C-alpha positions in Angstrom: 100.5 121.4 -13.2 98.9 118.9 -10.9 99.9 118.9 -7.3 101.8 115.8 -6.0 99.8 113.1 -4.4 99.3 113.5 -0.7 101.3 110.4 0.1 104.2 111.6 -2.0 104.2 114.9 -0.1 104.2 113.1 3.2 107.1 111.0 2.1 109.1 114.1 1.0 108.4 115.7 4.4 109.4 112.6 6.3 112.5 112.2 4.2 113.5 115.8 4.8 113.1 115.3 8.6 115.2 112.2 8.5 118.0 113.9 6.6 117.9 117.0 8.8 118.0 114.8 12.0 121.0 113.0 10.6 122.8 116.3 10.0 122.0 117.5 13.5 123.2 114.2 15.1 126.4 114.3 13.0 127.2 117.8 14.2 126.7 116.7 17.8 128.7 113.5 17.6 131.3 114.5 15.2 134.9 114.7 16.5 135.9 118.3 17.3 138.7 119.9 15.2 141.4 121.5 17.3 142.6 124.8 16.0 146.1 124.5 17.4 147.0 121.2 19.3 149.0 121.6 22.4 152.7 121.7 21.8 155.6 120.4 23.8 159.0 121.2 22.3 161.0 118.1 21.4 158.2 115.7 22.4 156.4 113.1 20.2 153.0 111.5 20.5 152.8 108.1 22.3 149.0 107.4 22.6 146.7 107.4 25.5 147.5 103.9 26.6 150.8 105.1 27.9 149.0 107.8 30.0 146.6 105.3 31.5 149.5 103.5 33.2 149.9 106.3 35.7 146.7 108.3 35.4 144.0 105.5 35.6 142.0 107.7 37.9 141.4 110.0 35.0 141.2 107.5 32.1 139.0 104.9 33.7 135.8 107.0 33.4 137.0 109.3 30.5 135.2 107.3 27.8 131.9 108.9 28.9 133.1 112.4 28.9 132.3 114.9 26.1 136.0 115.6 25.6 136.6 111.9 24.8 135.8 112.7 21.2 138.9 114.8 20.8 142.0 113.3 19.1 145.0 114.3 17.1 144.4 113.7 13.4 146.7 111.5 11.3 148.5 109.9 14.2 148.8 106.1 13.9 149.0 105.5 17.6 145.4 104.6 18.4 143.7 106.8 21.0 145.4 110.2 21.4 142.6 112.0 23.3 144.9 112.8 26.3 147.5 114.4 24.1 145.0 116.5 22.2 144.9 118.7 25.3 148.1 117.9 27.2 150.4 117.8 24.2 152.8 115.0 23.1 153.8 113.0 26.1 157.1 111.3 25.2 159.3 113.6 27.3 156.8 113.4 30.2 157.1 109.6 30.2 160.8 109.5 29.8 161.3 111.9 32.7 159.0 109.9 35.0 156.4 112.6 35.1 158.6 115.6 35.6 156.9 119.0 35.9 157.0 121.1 32.8 157.2 118.2 30.4 153.5 118.2 29.6 150.8 120.9 29.1 148.8 121.5 32.3 145.5 123.3 31.5 145.3 124.3 35.2 148.3 126.5 34.7 147.8 127.4 31.0 144.2 128.2 29.9 145.4 128.5 26.3 145.2 124.7 26.2 141.4 125.1 26.5 141.2 128.2 24.3 142.6 126.1 21.4 139.1 124.8 20.9 137.0 127.2 23.0 137.9 130.4 21.1 134.6 132.1 22.1 135.5 131.7 25.8 138.9 133.3 25.1 137.0 136.3 23.7 134.5 136.5 26.6 137.3 136.4 29.1 138.8 139.5 27.5 135.7 141.5 28.3 135.6 144.0 31.1 134.0 141.8 33.8 135.1 138.2 34.0 136.7 135.6 36.3 140.4 136.3 36.5 141.5 133.3 34.4 143.8 135.3 32.2 145.5 136.7 35.3 146.1 133.2 36.6 144.0 133.6 39.7 141.3 131.2 38.6 141.6 128.2 36.4 139.2 126.6 33.9 139.5 123.3 35.8 138.3 125.0 39.0 134.8 124.9 37.4 135.2 122.2 34.8 136.3 118.6 35.1 137.0 117.7 31.5 137.6 114.0 32.4 133.9 113.4 33.4 130.5 113.6 31.7 129.7 117.1 30.5 132.7 118.7 32.2 130.8 120.7 34.8 131.9 120.1 38.4 129.2 119.5 41.0 126.1 117.3 41.1 124.7 114.9 38.5 122.0 117.1 36.8 123.4 119.9 34.6 121.5 122.6 36.4 122.5 121.3 39.9 126.1 120.9 38.8 126.5 124.4 37.5 124.8 126.0 40.5 126.8 124.0 43.0 130.0 124.9 41.1 129.3 128.6 41.6 128.2 128.3 45.2 131.4 126.5 46.0 133.2 129.8 45.9 130.3 132.2 46.3 129.2 130.9 49.6 127.4 134.1 50.7 124.9 133.7 47.9 124.1 130.2 48.9 122.0 131.2 51.9 120.0 129.6 53.4 117.4 132.3 53.0 113.9 132.5 54.4 112.8 133.8 51.0 115.2 132.5 48.4 115.2 133.8 44.8 113.4 131.1 42.8 115.7 131.7 39.8 118.6 130.0 41.6 116.5 126.8 42.2 114.6 126.8 38.9 117.1 128.3 36.5 120.4 128.4 38.2 123.1 131.1 38.4 123.4 131.1 34.7 120.0 132.6 34.3 121.5 136.0 35.3 125.3 135.6 34.9 127.7 134.5 32.2 130.7 133.2 34.2 133.1 133.5 31.3 132.6 137.3 31.1 130.3 140.1 29.9 130.5 143.9 29.5 128.2 144.3 32.5 129.2 144.5 36.2 129.1 141.2 38.1 129.1 139.3 34.8 125.3 139.9 34.4 123.9 139.1 31.0 121.9 142.4 30.9 122.6 145.6 32.8 119.1 146.9 33.5 115.6 145.8 34.4 115.5 143.8 31.1 117.4 141.1 33.0 114.6 140.7 35.5 111.9 141.0 32.9 113.3 137.9 31.1 111.4 135.9 33.8 109.0 138.5 35.4 107.0 139.2 32.3 103.9 139.4 34.3 105.1 142.9 35.3 104.4 144.1 31.8 100.7 144.5 32.2 98.4 147.2 30.8 99.1 150.5 32.5 102.9 150.2 32.6 104.8 153.0 31.0 107.8 152.8 28.6 110.1 152.6 31.7 108.4 149.4 32.7 106.7 150.9 35.8 103.1 151.2 36.6 101.4 154.5 35.8 100.8 156.5 38.9 103.2 154.3 40.9 106.5 155.2 42.6 108.4 154.7 39.3 106.0 156.6 37.0 108.4 159.5 36.6 111.2 157.4 35.2 112.5 159.6 32.3 112.9 157.6 29.1 114.8 154.7 30.6 114.7 152.3 33.6 118.3 153.3 34.3 117.2 156.7 35.5 116.2 155.2 38.8 118.6 152.3 38.7 118.0 148.6 37.9 115.5 146.5 39.9 118.3 145.4 42.2 120.1 148.7 42.6 117.3 151.3 43.0 116.8 150.5 46.7 114.0 148.0 46.1 114.9 144.3 45.3 118.5 144.4 46.5 118.5 140.9 48.0 118.6 139.3 44.6 119.9 135.9 45.8 117.4 135.8 48.7 116.1 137.6 51.7 115.4 136.8 55.3 112.9 139.6 55.8 110.8 140.1 52.7 109.3 137.9 49.9 110.0 140.7 47.4 113.7 140.2 48.1 114.2 143.4 50.0 117.4 143.2 52.0 
């Protein structure tokens, strides 16, 4: 069997790329399906135009937010994005905005978990922000009415880092020798703020966390423990944990920054 002409092959490849790109774009831009829309007993949907009459500070810039793609299906009231998260608003409007007549995600994280099921699972792990205990709210870190929903600066990295440092002020410094990861990668390089099985919500519990960036340490002459043959760590038995992690074995304990040592010694 003769192979297809070169031009035909190129057309097939280009066509496949176009189709694949269209699928990716559709996944990104498609409207999200809500698992369980917020519910308010006895209330009916009224449409987002009614919400804008009192909450214009939220709705005026909401069109550019990622959550603007949400809506309640099969409701012939036009835009219902507000009620997708806050529940049907008829009782709220009739009561003049009385408390308890609308779903408030600041008080009830289940409004967020209706879509973000993975975050509900992460927040059930041993080390997490106390959202389920009611001490921290999703909206303390996320502004769902703006942009990509992360509070803070304009760029995504700056926004997420500023959001963390708003509460974790001690880690903000300033330091004479700051950890470059905070500036270059942000807090999320080491932490998952929604929860992990590791202390301090670290994404890894041992030196593997550091080696995600510091691969230059894995040079010829390093043993299975990740330490240089003949060096201070050469007797690590079978695992890096035998002497603690990089930040807990008495060496690089100033992980967010140091004022005395460029190797982040405290």
